[in-house]
Structure formats: structure tokens, C-alpha cells
N, C-alpha and C positions, 0 to 999 in steps of 0.2 A: 348821622353818626355822632353819638354822644361821646364825650370825653369824661374820664374818671379821674378824680383827684387821687394822687399817690405821693408818698413821701420817700425820700432817699436820704442817705447819710453822706454828707459831703466831707470836705477837708476839715480836719480838726473836729470831726463829729458834729458839724453843724447840720441842722435839719433843713432839707431842701424840698420844696413843694413843686409838683408838676401836674399838668393835665395830660393824661395818657389815653391814646385811642388806637384802634386797629388791632389786628391779631398779634399775639405775643411773639409768634414765630415768623412774622413778616419782616422784610428789611427795615431796620430801624432808622428813624430820622430824629435828631435832637434839634429843637428850635431854641435859640438863645436870644433874648430881647436886648434892647439897648439900655444904657444907663438911665435910671429914673422911670423906666417902664415896668410892666409886669408881664407875666405869661399870657395875659388876656389880649395883648397886642397881636398875638398869633391866632386868635380864636378861629376865624374862618379858614385861615391857611391850614391849621392843624386838623380841623375836621375834614377839609377837602383831601388832604394827603392820606388821612386814615381811610376815607372812602375809596381812594385810588389804590389801596392795597399796601400801605406802609404802616409800620408800627411807630406812631408819633409820640414824642415826649416833649412837651412844651414846658420849659423850666422857669421858675422864679429864681433869678440869681440871688446870691446871698445878700441880705439886707434889703431885699425888694419883695413886694407882695406878701405872700404867706410863708416865705422862707425865713429861716432864723436870722437874727441880727448877731453879728460877731461881737462877742462880749469884750474882746480886746481891740475892737475897731479895725480888724485886719480886712481891709478891702483892697489889698494889693493885687496886682495882675496875677501873681503866682497863686494867691488864694482862690481866685476865680478859676484858674487853670486846674488847681487841685480839686475843686468841686466837680468840674466837668469830667476829669479823669476818673473820679470816684463813681460817677454815674455810668460812664462808658464801661467800667469794670463789671457792672451788673448785667451787661448785655452779652448774649451768646455770639454775636457777630458784630463786626465793626459798623458803626452807624455812618450816615451822612450827617455832617454838621452844617446847620444853617444859622448864621449869626448876623445880627444887625448891630452896627456901631460897636459898643462895648462887647456885646456877645460875639460879634464877628472877629474882633481883635483877640478875644479869648480863644475862639476856635482856631484861628490862624496860628497862634503861638502853640496851642496844644498839639497841632499837627506838625508844624515845622520844626519844633524843638524836641520832639519825641524821638527816643532811640529806636522805638518799634512803631509799627503801623497802628495808629489810634482810630482812624476813620477811613472809609473808602471813597469819600468825596467831600468837597467843601463848597459851600455857597456863602459868599460875602455880600451882605446887603448894605450898600452905601458906607463902606469902610475900606480904607486903603492905608498903606504905610505912611503916606504923607497927606495929611488932611489940612484943609484951609483953616488958618488961625482964627479968622473972623467967624467961621461957622462953629468952631469949637467954643469960642467965647459966647456965641449966641446960645448954645446949649447950656453952658455953665451959668449964664445970666438968668436963664429961665429957671434952672434948678435951684438957684440960691435966691431967687427974687421974691419969694413969699414965705419967709421964715415964720411969720406970725400965723400962717394958715389962712383959712377962708371961713367966713361966717355961714356960707351956704354954697350950694352947687352952682348957682349963677355966677358967683364971684370966681370960682374955679374955672368955669367955662370961659369967662372973660379973659382970664390969664392964658388959657390955651389959645384963644382967638388972637391975642396979641402976639403969641409965639408963632402960630401958624395962620396968618391972616387970610391966606388964599383957600383954606380948606372950607368946604361947605359945612354950615352949622347943622348938627343933628336936630331932629324934631324934639328930642328930649335930652336933658342933661343926666338922666339916670345912669347912663353907661359909665359916667365918670366915677361912680361908686366903686368900680373894680380897681380904680387907681388911687383911691383916697382911703384914709383911715379916720374915723371919728374918735376924737380923744375925750377925756373926762371934762375938759373945759368947754365942750360943746362945739368945738371948731374942727374943720376938716383939714387934714394935712396930706400931702402926697405920700404914697405908700412906699416910702423907702426910709432907711435909717439916716438921719441927718449926718451921722459920722461917715457915711459913704462919701459925701463930697469933701468933708473936712479932712479925712485921713487919706482917702484915695488920691486926692489932688497933690499929695506930697511927692508922688512919682513924677519925675520930669518927663514931659511929653517927648522931648528929644531922645531920651533913653528908650521910651516905649516904641517910638517910630523906628529907631535903629534895630531893636529886637524884631519888630514886625518885618522889616525889610529883609533881615537875615533869614527869618523863618520862611518868608514867601519864596525866597530863592531855593529853598529845600523842598518845597511842596511838589510831589510827583503825582498825586492823585488828581482825578478829574476835578476841575474847579470852574465855578461860575461866579462872575462879578455882576451884581445887579445895582445899577446906579439910578438915582432919581435925577432926571435931566435938569431940574431946577434946584438941585441940592446946593446949599451954601457950604457944605462940609467936604464933599468929594468933587473936585474940579475935573475937567477933562484931562488936564495934565497929570493929576493924581491917579486917574484911572489908567492912563497910558503907562505910567511907571509900574503899576501893579501888573499890567499885561506884559511888560518887558521882563519882570521878575518871574512871572509864571506864564511863559509863552504859549503853553497849551490851553490856557484858560479861555472859556467862552465869556462873552460880554453882552449884556442887555442894558440899554439906556432907555428908561421909561419916561416918555413925555408926560407932562402934567403931574409929576411926582417930585417932591422935595426929599429931604433927609428921611422922613418917615414914609418910606416907599410903600410898605404894606398897607398903611392906613390911607395914603393918598390915592393909590390906584390898585385897590386890592385884587380885583378880577384879573387885571393884566399881570400883576405880580404873581398871583397863584398859577396862572397859565405858564409863565416863564419857569417857575420852580418845578412844577409838575412835569413839563416837557423835558427839562434837564434830567430829572430823576428817572423818568421812564426810559431814557436813552442809555442809562448806565448798564454795563454788562452784569 
């Protein structure tokens, strides 16, 4: 099942890029990646869901991948929510929201803070209202660790290996090109706006976590939490808190996966997501 590139107009008229697959009138699923990633992190999951009978939309978040960069540097939580709501408004039926890390926080807030129903189900991928400070620092250190970029793909691959040391190395580094941009200086840079970290970090995590906790307590739709058992971002305690806030939520803890669950154990992850979606009324 091939995916087709499509553009949407987001909050403040920002251009958003997505890979779209499946029949247009099929139940929609919106896939939202984590901070610093791109829509390509969902590649196999998006194609599998399209083959399973869902209309899949895998988005590049603002400032990431081929989506537009905010001219005013607005990478606030509310801007990401505004983009998501703009895409939801183009659909004829409420979608299922599947979000990892930043994408999951955005999906949770879009659902829990909305006055009307925005989605029919929610899948949170290694994200909860109370995340491990050490894990969050680990992510930020990686994202800010190479401001000078990379001379070649091997250097970029080495940075990824330091960040995720237990992941098997691919036979080729060519896949990294989906997450890098080549600038005029001949160097490769991660495919996100540097202002995303600089400006987005102005929001206090404590305020964001409080918003997420309040939003989670209001979620009535079917919900699935997928955690990577070796995650340094979502602890068992953090998962339990989420399940207390959303007592009807289902929970899958995937062995052998860290924070990047879909990349670490893709087949197991896809099976968990598809099984949950197929059980929805």
C-alpha cells in the first residue's frame, strides 16, 4: 500500500505535510510523531494500517520534516494543538489519534481540553502526564547536541547510536536522509527548525504536565497506552498514574523497546495498534 504526499493548512495558515493512505471514506487515523522526528518514523505502521482498512494520515509536525517553519517561532503546545484541530476539521468523521511523545501530548490535550468530541479514540505511545526528568533531559541533550550538523551520514549515524546504543545498526545509513536536510554549507542537519527547541523550551514542563493530567481525567474515549519497557522517559509509576486518570484505558508494555517504541519493536507495536483499532465499535 503506497502513501501519497498531501498538504494541509494548519494553525496561522502554516503548511503541513502528510503521507496519506487508504480509502478516503475509511475510518481515519492520524499519526503524530515525537519531537525531532518526522512523519517517516511511522512509515511501516502507516502502510500497515492503510492495508488494514483505515484512512491514515501521518503528519510532519510544524517545524519538522517538510512542514512549514513558524516565521514567528511559535512552537507552543497550543500551536501544535491548533494544527491538529485544523487537520481534524478536514475529515468527515472523528479520527483515532495516535501520538508518540510530543505528538501524544498534543493528541491528549486536543481531546481532553476540547468542548466537543475531536476524536473517537486515543493511542498514547510512551507519553504520560508525568515523565522521567532524566529521560526528558536525554532527549533534549540529543536534540541540542549537534548544532554544527554533520559532515556525512556516518557522523549522523554515530550520533544516533550514542543516543540509542541498544538498537541494531541498519545495513545502510541512507534511511537517515529522511530525517536530515542538506544545507548550502554542505553539511547535514536534523530536519527540524532550530527554533523549535529554543522557543518551545520556554514552556515550563510542570505547567504542561498539569495540563496533561487535567486533560487525561476528562478523556472518555477508548484509550490505549503503549510503553517501551526499557523506556527512560515513561516509568512504571508514570504509566500507573495515567491508568488511574483514564481507568478504562488499555495498556501494552513492549519488551525490548525504549522510548522510540515503533522503531525498536515495529512488528509488535503494529500488532498492538491494529488489534486495538479493530476492536473499536
